[in-house]
C-alpha positions in Angstrom: 49.9 28.8 69.4 52.9 26.8 68.5 55.4 26.5 65.6 57.9 23.6 64.9 60.7 24.0 62.5 62.0 20.7 60.9 65.6 20.4 59.2 66.7 17.6 57.0 70.1 17.8 55.6 71.0 15.2 52.9 74.3 14.5 51.1 73.7 17.4 49.0 70.5 18.9 50.2 69.0 21.2 52.9 65.2 20.8 53.4 62.8 22.4 56.0 59.1 23.0 57.0 57.5 25.1 59.4 54.5 23.2 61.0 51.7 25.0 62.8 50.8 23.0 65.8 48.5 21.0 66.8 47.1 21.2 63.5 50.3 19.9 61.8 49.5 22.4 58.9 52.6 23.3 56.7 53.0 26.9 56.7 56.2 27.1 55.1 58.7 25.0 53.5 61.5 25.1 51.3 65.0 23.4 50.2 68.6 23.8 48.7 69.4 21.2 46.3 72.7 20.3 44.3 74.7 21.7 47.1 78.6 21.9 46.0 77.7 22.6 42.4 77.8 25.9 40.8 74.1 25.6 40.0 72.5 24.7 43.0 68.9 25.9 43.3 67.0 27.6 46.5 63.6 26.8 46.8 60.7 28.5 48.9 57.2 28.5 49.3 54.5 29.5 52.2 51.1 30.0 52.7 51.7 34.0 52.6 54.2 34.0 50.0 54.3 33.2 46.2 56.9 30.0 45.4 59.9 31.3 44.3 63.6 29.4 43.0 66.7 31.0 42.6 69.8 29.5 41.1 73.2 30.3 42.7 76.4 28.2 43.5 76.4 26.8 47.0 79.6 25.2 48.0 78.6 23.1 51.1 75.6 23.0 53.8 77.1 25.7 55.9 76.7 27.9 52.8 73.3 26.7 52.2 72.1 28.1 55.3 74.2 31.2 55.2 71.4 33.4 53.6 70.5 33.7 56.9 73.4 36.1 57.5 71.4 38.3 55.2 68.7 39.0 57.4 69.1 42.7 58.8 67.1 42.2 61.7 64.9 44.9 61.3 61.7 43.0 62.7 59.3 43.8 59.7 58.5 40.3 59.2 57.2 39.5 62.8 56.1 43.2 63.8 54.1 43.9 60.4 54.1 41.4 57.5 53.5 38.0 58.7 49.7 37.1 59.3 50.7 34.0 61.1 52.8 35.8 63.8 55.9 33.8 62.7 59.3 35.4 63.3 61.7 34.6 60.4 64.0 37.1 62.2 64.4 35.2 65.3 65.5 31.9 63.5 67.8 33.8 61.4 69.6 35.5 64.4 69.6 31.9 66.0 71.3 30.4 62.8 73.9 33.5 62.8 74.5 32.9 66.6 75.7 29.2 65.7 77.6 30.1 62.7 79.4 32.3 64.4 80.2 29.9 67.3 81.8 27.8 64.8 84.1 30.6 63.2 81.9 30.5 60.0 82.5 33.7 58.0 79.8 35.7 55.9 80.4 34.7 52.0 78.1 37.5 51.3 80.2 40.1 53.0 81.0 42.5 49.9 79.7 40.0 47.4 77.8 41.2 44.3 74.2 40.7 45.3 71.3 41.3 43.1 67.8 42.6 44.6 64.8 40.6 44.3 62.8 41.6 41.3 59.9 42.4 43.2 61.6 44.5 45.6 60.0 47.8 44.8 56.5 46.4 44.9 57.1 45.0 48.5 58.1 48.7 50.2 55.6 49.3 52.9 53.9 52.6 53.4 55.5 54.5 56.4 52.0 55.3 57.7 50.8 51.9 57.7 53.6 50.6 59.6 53.4 53.3 62.1 49.5 52.2 62.4 50.6 48.6 62.9 53.0 49.5 65.3 50.9 51.5 67.4 52.5 54.6 67.1 50.1 57.0 65.7 49.9 59.0 69.2 53.7 59.9 68.6 53.4 60.5 64.7 53.2 64.2 65.0 55.0 67.6 63.7 58.3 68.2 65.5 60.1 71.2 63.9 63.2 72.1 64.5 63.7 74.5 67.5 66.9 76.5 67.0 67.0 78.6 70.2 69.9 78.1 72.2 69.3 75.7 75.4 71.2 77.2 78.5 72.4 74.3 80.3 73.0 75.2 84.4 74.3 71.9 85.4 75.6 68.6 84.0 76.3 65.1 85.7 79.1 63.3 84.1 79.8 59.6 85.1 83.5 58.5 85.2 82.4 55.4 83.3 81.0 55.8 80.2 79.5 52.6 78.6 82.1 50.0 78.1 85.7 50.3 79.6 87.3 51.5 82.9 86.1 54.5 84.9 88.3 57.7 83.8 90.8 59.2 86.4 89.5 62.7 87.4 91.8 65.6 86.5 90.1 68.2 88.2 89.0 68.8 91.8 85.9 70.4 93.8 86.1 74.2 93.2 88.0 74.0 90.1 86.8 76.5 87.3 86.8 74.4 83.8 86.0 75.7 80.2 83.8 73.8 77.8 85.6 71.3 76.0 88.2 71.1 78.6 89.4 67.4 79.6 88.1 66.7 83.3 89.0 62.9 83.1 91.5 60.4 81.4 91.5 56.7 80.8 94.6 55.3 82.6 97.4 54.1 80.3 96.6 50.9 78.7 93.1 50.6 79.7 89.9 50.8 77.6 87.6 53.7 78.3 86.5 57.0 77.0 88.3 60.2 78.2 86.0 62.8 79.7 85.5 66.3 78.8 83.4 69.3 80.4 80.2 70.1 78.3 79.7 73.6 79.8 81.9 76.3 81.3 81.5 76.2 85.2 82.6 75.0 88.5 83.2 71.7 89.6 80.9 71.3 92.5 81.3 67.5 93.5 83.5 64.3 92.4 82.5 60.6 93.4 81.3 58.3 90.9 80.6 61.1 88.6 82.1 64.7 88.1 79.2 67.4 88.8 79.9 70.7 87.0 77.6 74.0 87.7 77.4 76.6 85.0 78.5 80.2 85.9 
């Protein structure tokens, strides 16, 4: 199964169609017309979505496809909703990546946006979503346990995600208290300081600091 997206940019419009190959059936299409006007119109229609249109000001062609920036990439479209196994999420991600490369700023940031009038009717039942994603086996009660958990040993990597490794401030055999600073980021470098998560004795220092509780 393969889908082809065809994009046609005119002087004052952007048109697109999605074809199901090899049958060449049009399964989705849309258009933005009157680009550059305050009353530009966005049209959309597909085999699994009612046709709709919206009037809105669109200054140029970049803004015409900037609605991709409104995609939250939640994955509902391709993991649950679309019976044709399309992935609008991936298309929107690709568009956002290209716009970012060109330094395009999101015109919708802090804008006064109006929710779709059918929004409430399109909410997805959580039970159906869990079933569709094959997660029923994990959908079990998980009551909060308030019992104190005693940790006897922790291993703290000197490098915490992005940044440089910290410089150890302790040595093997030192006693440390919970919350004590045991490693600091070199001055002028990016990283995260390291604190002891338990009280105990430093047993080893290498690429990580090993603390054993007492």
